DSSP file (Angstrom, degrees, kcal/mol; ACC not computed):
  #  RESIDUE AA STRUCTURE BP1 BP2  ACC     N-H-->O    O-->H-N    N-H-->O    O-->H-N    TCO  KAPPA ALPHA  PHI   PSI    X-CA   Y-CA   Z-CA
    1    1 A M              0   0    0      0, 0.0    54,-0.0     0, 0.0     0, 0.0   0.000 360.0 360.0 360.0 135.4  -25.0  -41.0  -36.3
    2    2 A V        -     0   0    0      1,-0.1    53,-0.1    15,-0.0     2,-0.0  -0.685 360.0-117.4 -80.2 128.5  -25.6  -44.3  -38.1
    3    3 A P        -     0   0    0      0, 0.0     2,-0.2     0, 0.0    53,-0.2  -0.331  23.8-112.5 -67.2 147.6  -24.5  -47.2  -35.8
    4    4 A K  E     -a   56   0A   0     51,-2.3    53,-2.8    12,-0.1     2,-0.4  -0.574  33.9-142.9 -72.3 141.7  -21.7  -49.5  -36.9
    5    5 A Q  E     -a   57   0A   0     -2,-0.2    11,-1.4    51,-0.2     2,-0.4  -0.897  15.0-168.9-112.1 137.8  -23.0  -52.9  -37.7
    6    6 A K  E     -aB  58  15A   0     51,-3.1    53,-3.7    -2,-0.4     2,-0.5  -0.993   9.3-152.9-126.2 134.1  -21.2  -56.2  -37.0
    7    7 A W  E     -aB  59  14A   0      7,-1.1     7,-0.8    -2,-0.4     2,-0.5  -0.911  13.7-163.0-104.1 128.4  -22.2  -59.6  -38.3
    8    8 A E  E     +aB  60  13A   0     51,-2.7    53,-0.6    -2,-0.5     2,-0.2  -0.948  22.6 156.6-117.3 126.3  -21.2  -62.4  -36.1
    9    9 A Q  E >  S- B   0  12A   0      3,-1.2     2,-2.6    -2,-0.5     3,-1.0  -0.678  72.5 -69.6-146.5  87.8  -21.1  -66.0  -37.3
   10   10 A G  T 3  S-     0   0    0      1,-0.2    16,-0.1    -2,-0.2     3,-0.0  -0.375 123.5   0.0  66.2 -77.9  -18.7  -68.2  -35.3
   11   11 A S  T 3  S+     0   0    0     -2,-2.6    13,-2.3    14,-0.1     2,-0.5   0.354 111.7  84.7-129.0   7.1  -15.5  -66.7  -36.4
   12   12 A L  E <   -BC   9  23A   0     -3,-1.0    -3,-1.2    11,-0.2     2,-0.4  -0.944  43.7-178.8-120.6 134.0  -16.2  -63.9  -38.9
   13   13 A I  E     -BC   8  22A   0      9,-2.0     9,-2.4    -2,-0.5     2,-0.4  -0.994   6.3-169.8-127.8 124.1  -17.1  -60.3  -38.1
   14   14 A A  E     -BC   7  21A   0     -7,-0.8    -7,-1.1    -2,-0.4     2,-0.7  -0.957  13.6-148.0-117.0 133.4  -17.8  -57.8  -40.9
   15   15 A L  E  >> -BC   6  20A   0      5,-2.4     5,-0.9    -2,-0.4     4,-0.6  -0.873  13.0-174.3-100.2 110.3  -18.1  -54.1  -40.4
   16   16 A S  T  45S+     0   0    0    -11,-1.4    -1,-0.2    -2,-0.7   -10,-0.1   0.840  76.9  56.2 -79.0 -31.9  -20.6  -52.7  -42.8
   17   17 A K  T  45S+     0   0    0    -12,-0.3    -1,-0.2     1,-0.2   -13,-0.1   0.916 119.7  31.6 -66.6 -41.0  -20.3  -49.0  -42.1
   18   18 A T  T  45S-     0   0    0      2,-0.2    -1,-0.2     0, 0.0    -2,-0.2   0.506 102.0-132.7 -93.7  -4.9  -16.6  -48.9  -42.8
   19   19 A A  T  <5 +     0   0    0     -4,-0.6     2,-0.3     1,-0.2    -3,-0.2   0.735  63.5 129.2  59.3  24.6  -16.8  -51.7  -45.4
   20   20 A S  E   < -C   15   0A   0     -5,-0.9    -5,-2.4     2,-0.0     2,-0.4  -0.748  49.4-142.8-105.1 158.2  -13.9  -53.5  -43.8
   21   21 A V  E     -C   14   0A   0     -2,-0.3     2,-0.5    -7,-0.2    -7,-0.2  -0.971  10.1-166.8-123.6 135.1  -13.8  -57.1  -42.7
   22   22 A S  E     -C   13   0A   0     -9,-2.4    -9,-2.0    -2,-0.4     2,-0.4  -0.978   7.8-159.2-120.9 131.7  -12.2  -58.5  -39.7
   23   23 A E  E     -C   12   0A   0     -2,-0.5     2,-0.4   -11,-0.2   -11,-0.2  -0.919   8.1-175.0-116.1 137.9  -11.6  -62.2  -39.2
   24   24 A W        -     0   0    0    -13,-2.3     2,-0.6    -2,-0.4    -2,-0.0  -0.998   5.0-167.0-129.3 130.6  -11.0  -64.0  -36.0
   25   25 A K        -     0   0    0     -2,-0.4     2,-0.2   -13,-0.0   -14,-0.1  -0.928   8.4-169.7-121.8 107.6  -10.2  -67.7  -35.8
   26   26 A G        -     0   0    0     -2,-0.6     2,-0.6   -16,-0.1    15,-0.0  -0.626  28.8-109.2 -90.7 154.1  -10.5  -69.2  -32.4
   27   27 A K        -     0   0    0     -2,-0.2     2,-0.4     0, 0.0    -1,-0.0  -0.732  35.8-170.1 -86.8 123.9   -9.2  -72.7  -31.6
   28   28 A L        -     0   0    0     -2,-0.6     2,-0.2     4,-0.1     9,-0.0  -0.904  11.6-142.8-112.0 142.2  -11.9  -75.2  -31.0
   29   29 A E    >   -     0   0    0     -2,-0.4     3,-1.6     1,-0.1     0, 0.0  -0.529  33.6-101.9 -92.5 168.0  -11.4  -78.6  -29.7
   30   30 A K  T 3  S+     0   0    0      1,-0.3    -1,-0.1    -2,-0.2    -2,-0.0   0.775 120.8  58.2 -61.9 -26.0  -13.5  -81.6  -30.9
   31   31 A F  T 3  S+     0   0    0      2,-0.0    -1,-0.3     0, 0.0     2,-0.1   0.579  82.6 105.4 -83.8  -8.4  -15.6  -81.5  -27.8
   32   32 A H    <   -     0   0    0     -3,-1.6     2,-0.2     1,-0.1    -4,-0.1  -0.433  63.6-138.5 -71.4 147.1  -16.7  -77.9  -28.4
   33   33 A T     >  -     0   0    0     -2,-0.1     4,-2.0     1,-0.1     5,-0.1  -0.526  23.4-109.3-100.0 168.3  -20.3  -77.4  -29.6
   34   34 A V  H  > S+     0   0    0      1,-0.2     4,-2.6     2,-0.2     5,-0.2   0.885 121.4  57.5 -61.1 -38.8  -21.8  -75.1  -32.3
   35   35 A F  H  > S+     0   0    0      1,-0.2     4,-2.2     2,-0.2    -1,-0.2   0.917 106.4  47.7 -57.9 -45.4  -23.4  -73.2  -29.4
   36   36 A Q  H  > S+     0   0    0      1,-0.2     4,-2.5     2,-0.2    -1,-0.2   0.884 110.4  52.2 -64.8 -38.3  -19.9  -72.6  -27.8
   37   37 A A  H  X S+     0   0    0     -4,-2.0     4,-2.2     2,-0.2    -2,-0.2   0.910 109.6  49.2 -64.0 -42.1  -18.5  -71.5  -31.2
   38   38 A E  H  X S+     0   0    0     -4,-2.6     4,-2.3     1,-0.2    -2,-0.2   0.915 112.1  48.7 -62.2 -43.2  -21.4  -69.0  -31.6
   39   39 A L  H  X S+     0   0    0     -4,-2.2     4,-2.8     2,-0.2    -2,-0.2   0.892 109.6  51.8 -65.1 -39.8  -20.7  -67.7  -28.1
   40   40 A M  H  X S+     0   0    0     -4,-2.5     4,-2.4     2,-0.2    -1,-0.2   0.913 111.1  47.9 -63.6 -41.4  -17.0  -67.4  -28.7
   41   41 A G  H  X S+     0   0    0     -4,-2.2     4,-2.2     2,-0.2    -2,-0.2   0.900 112.5  49.1 -63.8 -40.8  -17.7  -65.4  -31.9
   42   42 A L  H  X S+     0   0    0     -4,-2.3     4,-2.2     2,-0.2    -2,-0.2   0.919 111.1  49.3 -64.6 -44.5  -20.1  -63.1  -30.0
   43   43 A K  H  X S+     0   0    0     -4,-2.8     4,-2.5     1,-0.2    -2,-0.2   0.924 111.8  48.5 -61.7 -44.5  -17.7  -62.5  -27.2
   44   44 A E  H  X S+     0   0    0     -4,-2.4     4,-2.6     1,-0.2    -1,-0.2   0.889 109.5  52.8 -64.2 -38.9  -14.9  -61.6  -29.6
   45   45 A A  H  X S+     0   0    0     -4,-2.2     4,-2.4     2,-0.2    -1,-0.2   0.903 110.6  47.8 -62.1 -40.8  -17.2  -59.3  -31.5
   46   46 A I  H  X S+     0   0    0     -4,-2.2     4,-1.9     2,-0.2    -2,-0.2   0.917 111.1  50.5 -65.8 -43.7  -18.1  -57.5  -28.2
   47   47 A I  H  < S+     0   0    0     -4,-2.5     4,-0.4     1,-0.2    -2,-0.2   0.929 113.7  44.7 -60.8 -45.6  -14.4  -57.2  -27.3
   48   48 A R  H >< S+     0   0    0     -4,-2.6     3,-1.1     1,-0.2    -1,-0.2   0.899 113.0  50.5 -67.0 -39.9  -13.5  -55.7  -30.6
   49   49 A A  H >< S+     0   0    0     -4,-2.4     3,-1.5     1,-0.2    -1,-0.2   0.814 100.7  64.7 -67.1 -29.0  -16.5  -53.3  -30.6
   50   50 A S  T 3< S+     0   0    0     -4,-1.9    -1,-0.2     1,-0.3    -2,-0.2   0.636  86.2  72.8 -70.9 -12.2  -15.6  -52.2  -27.1
   51   51 A Q  T <  S+     0   0    0     -3,-1.1    -1,-0.3    -4,-0.4     2,-0.2   0.589  98.0  54.1 -78.2  -9.5  -12.3  -50.7  -28.5
   52   52 A G  S <  S-     0   0    0     -3,-1.5     4,-0.1    -4,-0.2     0, 0.0  -0.662  76.6-133.7-116.0 175.2  -14.3  -47.9  -30.1
   53   53 A N        +     0   0    0     -2,-0.2    -3,-0.1     2,-0.1     2,-0.0   0.367  67.4 112.4-108.9   2.4  -16.7  -45.3  -28.9
   54   54 A E  S    S-     0   0    0     -5,-0.2     2,-0.5     1,-0.1    -2,-0.1  -0.336  79.5-101.6 -75.1 156.8  -19.3  -45.7  -31.6
   55   55 A I        -     0   0    0    -53,-0.1   -51,-2.3    37,-0.1     2,-0.4  -0.688  49.8-168.7 -71.7 126.0  -22.8  -47.2  -31.1
   56   56 A T  E     -ad   4  92A   0     35,-3.2    37,-3.2    -2,-0.5     2,-0.5  -0.979  18.8-158.1-128.3 130.2  -22.4  -50.7  -32.5
   57   57 A K  E     -ad   5  93A   0    -53,-2.8   -51,-3.1    -2,-0.4     2,-0.6  -0.930   9.2-158.5-103.8 125.5  -25.1  -53.3  -33.3
   58   58 A I  E     -ad   6  94A   0     35,-3.7    37,-3.2    -2,-0.5     2,-0.5  -0.924   9.8-157.6-104.1 118.8  -23.8  -56.9  -33.3
   59   59 A W  E     +ad   7  95A   0    -53,-3.7   -51,-2.7    -2,-0.6     2,-0.4  -0.838  14.5 176.1-100.5 129.3  -26.2  -59.1  -35.3
   60   60 A T  E     -ad   8  96A   0     35,-2.6    37,-2.1    -2,-0.5   -51,-0.1  -0.981  30.9-152.5-130.6 144.7  -26.2  -62.9  -34.7
   61   61 A D  S    S+     0   0    0    -53,-0.6     2,-1.2    -2,-0.4    38,-0.3   0.307  72.7 102.9 -94.0   9.3  -28.3  -65.6  -36.2
   62   62 A S     >  +     0   0    0      1,-0.2     4,-1.9   -54,-0.2     3,-0.3  -0.737  43.9 176.0 -94.1  90.6  -27.8  -67.6  -33.0
   63   63 A L  H  > S+     0   0    0     -2,-1.2     4,-2.8     1,-0.2     5,-0.2   0.867  80.0  59.1 -61.8 -35.9  -31.1  -67.2  -31.1
   64   64 A S  H  > S+     0   0    0      1,-0.2     4,-2.1     2,-0.2    -1,-0.2   0.871 104.9  49.9 -62.9 -35.4  -29.9  -69.6  -28.5
   65   65 A S  H  > S+     0   0    0     -3,-0.3     4,-2.2     2,-0.2    -1,-0.2   0.925 111.4  47.6 -67.1 -44.5  -26.9  -67.4  -27.8
   66   66 A V  H  X S+     0   0    0     -4,-1.9     4,-1.5     1,-0.2    -2,-0.2   0.928 113.7  47.8 -62.2 -44.9  -29.1  -64.3  -27.4
   67   67 A M  H  X S+     0   0    0     -4,-2.8     4,-0.8     1,-0.2    -1,-0.2   0.889 110.4  52.1 -64.4 -38.8  -31.5  -66.1  -25.1
   68   68 A A  H >< S+     0   0    0     -4,-2.1     3,-0.8    -5,-0.2    -1,-0.2   0.902 107.1  52.4 -64.2 -40.5  -28.6  -67.5  -23.0
   69   69 A V  H 3< S+     0   0    0     -4,-2.2    -1,-0.2     1,-0.2    -2,-0.2   0.826 107.7  52.9 -65.1 -30.9  -27.2  -63.9  -22.6
   70   70 A L  H 3< S+     0   0    0     -4,-1.5     2,-0.9    -5,-0.2    -1,-0.2   0.660  88.3  93.2 -76.8 -15.9  -30.6  -62.8  -21.4
   71   71 A D    X<  -     0   0    0     -3,-0.8     3,-1.2    -4,-0.8    -1,-0.0  -0.696  56.4-169.8 -83.8 106.4  -30.7  -65.5  -18.8
   72   72 A R  T 3  S+     0   0    0     -2,-0.9    -1,-0.2     1,-0.3    -4,-0.0   0.566  83.3  56.0 -72.7  -8.3  -29.3  -64.1  -15.5
   73   73 A H  T 3  S+     0   0    0     -3,-0.0    -1,-0.3     2,-0.0    -2,-0.1   0.095  75.6 140.0-110.8  22.3  -29.2  -67.5  -13.9
   74   74 A T    <   -     0   0    0     -3,-1.2    -6,-0.0    -6,-0.2     6,-0.0  -0.392  42.7-157.9 -69.4 140.3  -27.1  -69.3  -16.5
   75   75 A P        +     0   0    0      0, 0.0     2,-0.5     0, 0.0    -1,-0.1   0.517  61.4 111.1 -89.2  -5.6  -24.4  -71.7  -15.2
   76   76 A H     >  -     0   0    0      1,-0.2     4,-2.2    -8,-0.1     3,-0.2  -0.576  57.9-155.1 -78.4 117.7  -22.4  -71.3  -18.5
   77   77 A Q  H  > S+     0   0    0     -2,-0.5     4,-2.3     1,-0.2    -1,-0.2   0.873  92.5  53.9 -62.2 -40.2  -19.2  -69.4  -17.9
   78   78 A L  H  > S+     0   0    0      1,-0.2     4,-1.8     2,-0.2    -1,-0.2   0.888 109.4  48.8 -63.7 -38.0  -18.8  -68.1  -21.4
   79   79 A V  H  > S+     0   0    0      2,-0.2     4,-2.7     1,-0.2    -1,-0.2   0.911 110.0  51.6 -65.5 -42.5  -22.3  -66.6  -21.2
   80   80 A R  H  X S+     0   0    0     -4,-2.2     4,-1.9     1,-0.2    -2,-0.2   0.870 106.5  54.9 -63.3 -35.6  -21.4  -65.0  -17.9
   81   81 A D  H  X S+     0   0    0     -4,-2.3     4,-1.3     2,-0.2    -1,-0.2   0.932 110.3  45.6 -60.5 -45.3  -18.3  -63.5  -19.5
   82   82 A I  H  X S+     0   0    0     -4,-1.8     4,-1.8     1,-0.2     3,-0.3   0.911 110.1  54.5 -64.1 -43.0  -20.5  -62.0  -22.2
   83   83 A Q  H  < S+     0   0    0     -4,-2.7    -1,-0.2     1,-0.2    -2,-0.2   0.852 107.9  49.9 -60.4 -34.7  -23.0  -60.7  -19.6
   84   84 A S  H  X S+     0   0    0     -4,-1.9     4,-0.5     1,-0.2    -1,-0.2   0.786 109.0  52.6 -76.5 -25.7  -20.2  -59.0  -17.7
   85   85 A L  H  X S+     0   0    0     -4,-1.3     4,-0.7    -3,-0.3     3,-0.4   0.869  99.7  62.1 -75.1 -37.0  -18.9  -57.3  -20.9
   86   86 A L  H >< S+     0   0    0     -4,-1.8     3,-1.2     1,-0.2     6,-0.3   0.890  99.1  50.6 -64.6 -44.0  -22.2  -55.7  -22.0
   87   87 A P  H 34 S+     0   0    0      0, 0.0     3,-0.4     0, 0.0    -1,-0.2   0.817 109.1  54.3 -64.4 -26.2  -22.8  -53.4  -19.0
   88   88 A Q  H 3< S+     0   0    0     -4,-0.5     2,-0.3    -3,-0.4    -2,-0.2   0.666 113.8  43.6 -75.9 -16.1  -19.3  -52.0  -19.3
   89   89 A N    X<  +     0   0    0     -3,-1.2     3,-1.9    -4,-0.7    -1,-0.3  -0.642  62.9 166.7-131.6  72.9  -20.0  -51.2  -23.0
   90   90 A R  T 3  S+     0   0    0     -3,-0.4    -1,-0.1    -2,-0.3    -2,-0.1   0.582  72.7  69.0 -69.3  -9.0  -23.5  -49.7  -23.2
   91   91 A N  T 3  S+     0   0    0     -3,-0.1   -35,-3.2   -36,-0.1     2,-0.5   0.439  85.4  85.5 -86.0   0.7  -22.8  -48.5  -26.8
   92   92 A I  E <   -d   56   0A   0     -3,-1.9     2,-0.4    -6,-0.3   -35,-0.2  -0.904  59.2-171.5-107.6 126.2  -22.9  -52.2  -27.9
   93   93 A L  E     -d   57   0A   0    -37,-3.2   -35,-3.7    -2,-0.5     2,-0.5  -0.962  11.5-150.7-118.0 131.7  -26.2  -53.8  -28.8
   94   94 A V  E     +d   58   0A   0     -2,-0.4     2,-0.3   -37,-0.2   -35,-0.2  -0.897  22.9 178.5-102.6 127.2  -26.6  -57.5  -29.5
   95   95 A R  E     -d   59   0A   0    -37,-3.2   -35,-2.6    -2,-0.5     2,-0.3  -0.934  24.3-127.3-130.8 150.3  -29.5  -58.3  -31.9
   96   96 A W  E     -d   60   0A   0     -2,-0.3     2,-0.4   -37,-0.2   -35,-0.2  -0.762  23.0-174.7 -96.0 142.7  -30.9  -61.5  -33.4
   97   97 A I        -     0   0    0    -37,-2.1   -34,-0.1    -2,-0.3     2,-0.1  -0.996  34.3-101.4-135.3 140.9  -31.4  -61.8  -37.2
   98   98 A K    >   -     0   0    0     -2,-0.4     3,-0.7     1,-0.1     5,-0.3  -0.365  43.5-116.0 -62.4 134.3  -33.0  -64.7  -39.0
   99   99 A A  T 3  S+     0   0    0    -38,-0.3    -1,-0.1     1,-0.2     7,-0.0  -0.403  87.5   5.2 -72.7 147.1  -30.4  -67.1  -40.6
  100  100 A H  T 3  S+     0   0    0      6,-1.3    -1,-0.2     1,-0.1    -2,-0.0   0.825  84.9 130.2  52.6  41.0  -30.2  -67.5  -44.3
  101  101 A A  S <  S-     0   0    0     -3,-0.7    -1,-0.1     2,-0.1    -2,-0.1   0.117  88.1 -88.3-109.6  19.0  -32.8  -64.9  -45.1
  102  102 A G  S    S+     0   0    0      1,-0.3     2,-0.3     4,-0.0    -3,-0.1   0.521  81.5 140.6  90.8   5.2  -30.8  -63.0  -47.6
  103  103 A Y    >   -     0   0    0     -5,-0.3     3,-1.8     1,-0.1    -1,-0.3  -0.619  61.4-104.0 -81.5 140.9  -29.0  -60.6  -45.3
  104  104 A R  T 3  S+     0   0    0     -2,-0.3    -1,-0.1     1,-0.3     0, 0.0  -0.430 106.2  16.9 -62.6 131.3  -25.3  -59.9  -46.0
  105  105 A G  T 3         0   0    0     -2,-0.2    -1,-0.3   -98,-0.1   -93,-0.1   0.314 360.0 360.0  90.4  -8.7  -23.1  -61.8  -43.7
  106  106 A S    <         0   0    0     -3,-1.8    -6,-1.3   -46,-0.1    -2,-0.2   0.417 360.0 360.0-105.7 360.0  -25.8  -64.3  -42.5
């Protein structure tokens, strides 16, 4: 089976296997950072992917988000939320992709 692919960039998630697009707009305050926006998009992508049983790869160009999720000693609550979602959803894989390298959705 070909895995479903999700592209995550802050607030947009595109499903390439089904050719459908899902948009999520979270409310950010002025004090939120780009890092927090990337994490919120990643968390929402994981939540949406967890509603299905397919193997899903979520691609993000936020290397800092991927590295933060790999850090088991992070003090960041949003990162810990993501860390708690992933073991419950072993069919979801988070992957890094280089930004602005010609990939659709990046």
